[in-house]
RODO-2510 file (C-alpha; in nm, 4 decimals, decimal comma):
residues 270
     n   res          X          Y          Z
     1     m     0,9769     2,6453    -0,0987
     2     p     0,8455     2,6197     0,2611
     3     l     0,5687     2,3626     0,3023
     4     d     0,2649     2,3761     0,5306
     5     w     0,2711     2,0775     0,7660
     6     p     0,0144     1,8651     0,9554
     7     d     0,0012     2,0477     1,2882
     8     g    -0,1598     2,3380     1,1061
     9     g     0,0787     2,5923     1,2596
    10     d     0,4478     2,5601     1,1822
    11     v     0,5937     2,5835     0,8360
    12     l     0,8364     2,3142     0,7278
    13     t     1,1616     2,4908     0,6392
    14     e     1,3782     2,1778     0,6065
    15     r     1,3685     1,9359     0,3169
    16     p     1,1003     1,6740     0,3744
    17     r     1,2164     1,3249     0,4703
    18     i     1,0503     1,0615     0,2537
    19     l     1,0429     0,6888     0,3316
    20     v     1,0082     0,4471     0,0382
    21     s     0,9243     0,0783     0,0642
    22     n     0,7391    -0,1912    -0,1305
    23     d     0,6623    -0,5635    -0,1392
    24     d     0,8524    -0,6585    -0,4579
    25     g     1,1944    -0,6258    -0,2975
    26     y     1,4661    -0,3644    -0,2717
    27     q     1,5968    -0,4318    -0,6247
    28     s     1,2643    -0,4088    -0,8087
    29     e     1,2193    -0,1763    -1,1049
    30     g     0,9042    -0,0258    -0,9569
    31     l     1,0852     0,0717    -0,6377
    32     k     1,3736     0,2267    -0,8299
    33     t     1,1270     0,4263    -1,0406
    34     l     0,9494     0,5557    -0,7301
    35     v     1,2764     0,6523    -0,5628
    36     e     1,3839     0,8427    -0,8731
    37     a     1,0428     1,0092    -0,8926
    38     v     1,0360     1,1439    -0,5360
    39     s     1,4074     1,2183    -0,4905
    40     p     1,3730     1,5805    -0,6130
    41     l     1,1077     1,6383    -0,3456
    42     g     1,3154     1,5635    -0,0354
    43     d     1,5677     1,3395     0,1370
    44     v     1,4744     0,9834     0,0481
    45     w     1,5302     0,6766     0,2666
    46     v     1,4641     0,3269     0,1318
    47     v     1,3815     0,0412     0,3678
    48     a     1,2453    -0,2478     0,1614
    49     p     1,2268    -0,6281     0,1751
    50     e     1,5364    -0,8313     0,0911
    51     a     1,3191    -1,0597    -0,1280
    52     e     0,9762    -1,0432    -0,2874
    53     q     0,6922    -1,0405    -0,0357
    54     s     0,3886    -1,0049    -0,2635
    55     a     0,0561    -1,0915    -0,0962
    56     a     0,2234    -1,0838     0,2470
    57     s    -0,0666    -0,8711     0,3672
    58     h    -0,0045    -0,7123     0,7105
    59     a     0,2130    -0,9915     0,8477
    60     i     0,4700    -0,8836     1,1059
    61     s     0,7643    -1,0910     1,2333
    62     l     0,7190    -1,1425     1,6071
    63     h     0,8810    -1,4838     1,6558
    64     r     1,2191    -1,4419     1,4876
    65     p     1,4841    -1,1703     1,4722
    66     l     1,5161    -0,9419     1,1704
    67     r     1,8372    -0,8593     0,9874
    68     i     1,8829    -0,5158     0,8334
    69     r     2,1454    -0,4872     0,5617
    70     h     2,2904    -0,1482     0,4695
    71     v     2,2960    -0,1522     0,0879
    72     r     2,4208     0,2023     0,0358
    73     e     2,3622     0,5493     0,1772
    74     r     2,0045     0,5721     0,3137
    75     w     1,9143     0,2408     0,1499
    76     y     1,8414    -0,0729     0,3566
    77     a     1,7218    -0,4280     0,2860
    78     v     1,5256    -0,6148     0,5557
    79     d     1,4806    -0,9932     0,5605
    80     g     1,1176    -0,9537     0,6629
    81     t     0,7764    -0,8420     0,5479
    82     p     0,6706    -0,5012     0,4121
    83     t     0,5126    -0,4287     0,7502
    84     d     0,8439    -0,5107     0,9193
    85     c     1,0148    -0,2647     0,6857
    86     s     0,7895     0,0273     0,7769
    87     y     0,8103    -0,0586     1,1453
    88     v     1,1898    -0,0739     1,1659
    89     a     1,2303     0,2246     0,9330
    90     i     1,0166     0,4579     1,1429
    91     n     1,1040     0,3216     1,4881
    92     h     1,4733     0,2462     1,4319
    93     v     1,6438     0,3532     1,1093
    94     m     1,4791     0,6992     1,1047
    95     k     1,3990     0,7297     1,4751
    96     d     1,6040     1,0470     1,5189
    97     a     1,3914     1,2304     1,2611
    98     r     1,0741     1,0577     1,1463
    99     p     0,9651     1,0775     0,7818
   100     h     0,7177     1,3423     0,6752
   101     l     0,5714     1,1144     0,4076
   102     m     0,5868     0,7434     0,3266
   103     v     0,5356     0,6105    -0,0263
   104     s     0,5093     0,2420    -0,1158
   105     g     0,5521     0,0789    -0,4584
   106     i     0,5391     0,1119    -0,7441
   107     n     0,3799    -0,2323    -0,7242
   108     h     0,4216    -0,4786    -1,0092
   109     g     0,0471    -0,5326    -1,0541
   110     p    -0,2863    -0,3843    -0,9436
   111     n    -0,4020    -0,3377    -0,5870
   112     m    -0,7700    -0,2638    -0,6319
   113     a    -1,0860    -0,3774    -0,4556
   114     d    -1,0241    -0,6816    -0,2325
   115     d    -0,6535    -0,6783    -0,3242
   116     v    -0,5898    -0,4217    -0,0517
   117     t    -0,6427    -0,6880     0,2159
   118     y    -0,3720    -0,9119     0,0646
   119     s    -0,1275    -0,6530    -0,0645
   120     g     0,2123    -0,6106     0,0968
   121     t     0,2482    -0,2781    -0,0838
   122     v    -0,0662    -0,1438     0,0823
   123     a     0,0345    -0,3039     0,4139
   124     a     0,3667    -0,1178     0,4188
   125     a     0,1798     0,2097     0,3722
   126     m    -0,0842     0,1098     0,6269
   127     e     0,1798     0,0353     0,8912
   128     a     0,3321     0,3786     0,8364
   129     s    -0,0104     0,5392     0,8786
   130     f    -0,0646     0,3392     1,1994
   131     l     0,2599     0,4920     1,3264
   132     g     0,1476     0,8461     1,2443
   133     v     0,3216     0,8959     0,9093
   134     p     0,0966     0,9912     0,6138
   135     a     0,1319     0,7245     0,3462
   136     i     0,0526     0,6573    -0,0195
   137     a     0,0622     0,3181    -0,1947
   138     f     0,1243     0,3231    -0,5715
   139     s     0,0507     0,0293    -0,8051
   140     l     0,0797    -0,0233    -1,1800
   141     a    -0,2377    -0,2077    -1,2780
   142     t    -0,0977    -0,4640    -1,5213
   143     r     0,0275    -0,8219    -1,5144
   144     s     0,2615    -0,7880    -1,8127
   145     r     0,4781    -0,5238    -1,9833
   146     f     0,5798    -0,3405    -1,6683
   147     e     0,6655     0,0020    -1,8075
   148     f     0,6902     0,2366    -1,5100
   149     a     0,7858     0,5720    -1,6650
   150     a     0,4351     0,7212    -1,6831
   151     a     0,3462     0,5834    -1,3390
   152     g     0,6616     0,7430    -1,1989
   153     r     0,5666     1,0810    -1,3421
   154     f     0,2241     1,0640    -1,1830
   155     a     0,3685     0,9461    -0,8509
   156     r     0,6055     1,2422    -0,8418
   157     s     0,3308     1,4972    -0,9127
   158     f     0,0925     1,3375    -0,6654
   159     a     0,3532     1,3137    -0,3880
   160     e     0,4513     1,6757    -0,4504
   161     a     0,0867     1,7811    -0,4182
   162     a     0,0603     1,5826    -0,0937
   163     l     0,3685     1,7475     0,0545
   164     r     0,2164     2,0905    -0,0046
   165     r    -0,0822     2,0126     0,2149
   166     a    -0,1439     1,9796     0,5870
   167     l    -0,1626     1,6008     0,5841
   168     p    -0,3418     1,4115     0,8610
   169     p    -0,0826     1,1882     1,0303
   170     h    -0,2849     0,8695     0,9760
   171     m    -0,3669     0,9364     0,6105
   172     l    -0,3635     0,6275     0,3880
   173     l    -0,4186     0,6599     0,0114
   174     n    -0,4241     0,3773    -0,2408
   175     v    -0,3329     0,4764    -0,5982
   176     n    -0,3676     0,2530    -0,9052
   177     i    -0,2281     0,3648    -1,2396
   178     p    -0,3431     0,2164    -1,5733
   179     p    -0,0702     0,0701    -1,7960
   180     g     0,0331     0,1655    -2,1460
   181     v    -0,1053     0,5204    -2,1442
   182     e     0,0020     0,8608    -2,0195
   183     p    -0,2676     0,9280    -1,7565
   184     e    -0,4810     1,2283    -1,8502
   185     g    -0,6092     1,2619    -1,4980
   186     y    -0,7226     1,0866    -1,1844
   187     v    -1,0494     1,0083    -1,0081
   188     v    -1,1120     0,9921    -0,6339
   189     t    -1,2767     0,6520    -0,5955
   190     r    -1,4110     0,3886    -0,3597
   191     l    -1,3000     0,0268    -0,3505
   192     g    -1,4647    -0,1966    -0,6094
   193     k    -1,5402    -0,5683    -0,6068
   194     h    -1,3657    -0,8323    -0,8128
   195     s    -1,2730    -1,1983    -0,8251
   196     y    -0,9901    -1,4116    -0,9638
   197     g    -1,2030    -1,7240    -0,9557
   198     f    -1,2162    -1,9948    -0,6919
   199     e    -1,0290    -2,2836    -0,8486
   200     v    -0,7935    -2,5031    -0,6453
   201     i    -0,5590    -2,6998    -0,8709
   202     e    -0,4537    -3,0408    -0,7393
   203     k    -0,1364    -3,2078    -0,8675
   204     t     0,0914    -3,4935    -0,7629
   205     d     0,4665    -3,4585    -0,7094
   206     p     0,7240    -3,7191    -0,8255
   207     r     0,7014    -3,8940    -0,4864
   208     g     0,3278    -3,9435    -0,5121
   209     r     0,2291    -3,6706    -0,2675
   210     k    -0,0477    -3,4274    -0,3572
   211     y     0,0053    -3,0521    -0,3645
   212     y    -0,2229    -2,7605    -0,4453
   213     w    -0,2130    -2,4239    -0,6221
   214     i    -0,4567    -2,1562    -0,5089
   215     g    -0,5216    -1,8106    -0,6522
   216     g    -0,7145    -1,8238    -0,9781
   217     s    -0,6637    -1,6342    -1,3025
   218     e    -1,0256    -1,5911    -1,4149
   219     y    -1,0436    -1,2179    -1,3438
   220     q    -1,3732    -1,0326    -1,3468
   221     h    -1,4929    -0,7210    -1,1686
   222     e    -1,8352    -0,5848    -1,0850
   223     d    -1,9594    -0,2775    -1,2702
   224     i    -1,9660    -0,0263    -0,9839
   225     p    -1,9652     0,3398    -1,0964
   226     g    -1,7064     0,5411    -0,9061
   227     s    -1,5034     0,2347    -0,8090
   228     d    -1,1302     0,1920    -0,8540
   229     c    -1,1888    -0,1043    -1,0888
   230     n    -1,4163     0,0905    -1,3233
   231     t    -1,1884     0,3933    -1,3208
   232     v    -0,8674     0,2068    -1,4044
   233     l    -0,9937    -0,0764    -1,6244
   234     r    -1,2751     0,0946    -1,8145
   235     e    -1,1931     0,4637    -1,8110
   236     k    -0,8110     0,4219    -1,8196
   237     r    -0,7655     0,6843    -1,5509
   238     v    -0,5743     0,6801    -1,2240
   239     s    -0,7768     0,5874    -0,9169
   240     v    -0,7056     0,7466    -0,5781
   241     t    -0,8850     0,5713    -0,2931
   242     p    -0,8677     0,6881     0,0697
   243     l    -0,8534     0,3927     0,3080
   244     q    -0,9066     0,3561     0,6816
   245     p    -0,8151     0,0680     0,9132
   246     d    -1,1433     0,0793     1,1086
   247     l    -1,3221    -0,2346     0,9826
   248     t    -1,6291    -0,1914     1,2039
   249     d    -1,9510    -0,2732     1,0164
   250     e    -2,1671     0,0192     1,1282
   251     r    -2,4842    -0,1286     0,9739
   252     m    -2,4378    -0,4518     1,1677
   253     l    -2,4003    -0,2760     1,5028
   254     a    -2,7737    -0,2005     1,5374
   255     d    -2,8719    -0,5499     1,4285
   256     l    -2,6359    -0,7149     1,6773
   257     r    -2,7771    -0,5042     1,9604
   258     g    -3,1151    -0,6625     1,8905
   259     w    -2,9869    -1,0182     1,9367
   260     t    -3,0879    -1,2340     2,2329
   261     v    -2,8299    -1,4898     2,3458
   262     e    -2,9779    -1,7523     2,5765
   263     g    -2,8329    -1,7321     2,9261
   264     f    -2,6285    -1,4168     2,8685
   265     r    -2,7053    -1,0521     2,9261
   266     q    -2,6089    -0,7929     2,6684
   267     f    -2,4488    -0,4854     2,8203
   268     g    -2,4816    -0,1440     2,6620
   269     g    -2,2125    -0,0211     2,4237
   270     d    -2,1292     0,3042     2,2493
***
């Protein structure tokens, strides 16, 4: 079936090219599930990290060379970050014909609320959107019993729906899927607020040197109606959150323009 495409004019008559990546590594179960889910929708290319890169955020490798290993047809492992993977996939591996859609995941764990700033899964999708490829990050919101079948079914249906639309080239969607249930539907949400605690655990190694573990396990989230946390954790529905990279605090702009800094003039800004 021909698909409408982002320029709003031409109709896509070829099979869509779909890029898949993640932060759990090229051999992860979540990645394999996502590849299987979207393969009927187009020609799939996998460019994913050689090893797990969870919580890599948007790190990019500027001070060392990258190695790209050809695993099998249209499947590559990169010894770098998720951001590296999207960058080399779009600008090198697929440079002769860029992907029409990029999907990242399915992540082994949630990426809700503040998680999006740490997540390599979201970062891979964000890098694709920076480069003008519409992108969707998928995460399974559990920390145990990673059963991906239902998440894969939703990912396929959602990606298919996306491919039938005129997608903006810098689109970035963050999708979290509740575990252990067949999702009955989804909710378009905003980011919530949560915390894993603030504990720093201090220990001593066998040679008497101290070392530290950060990243707590005391999870709690704020009760914010319409948030991704409420939707997934309380309502057991899929959350779909549109993201944008513009971090400008619009409310703070007016306040800052009222500041007086001794000895310095403030020039006008837009």
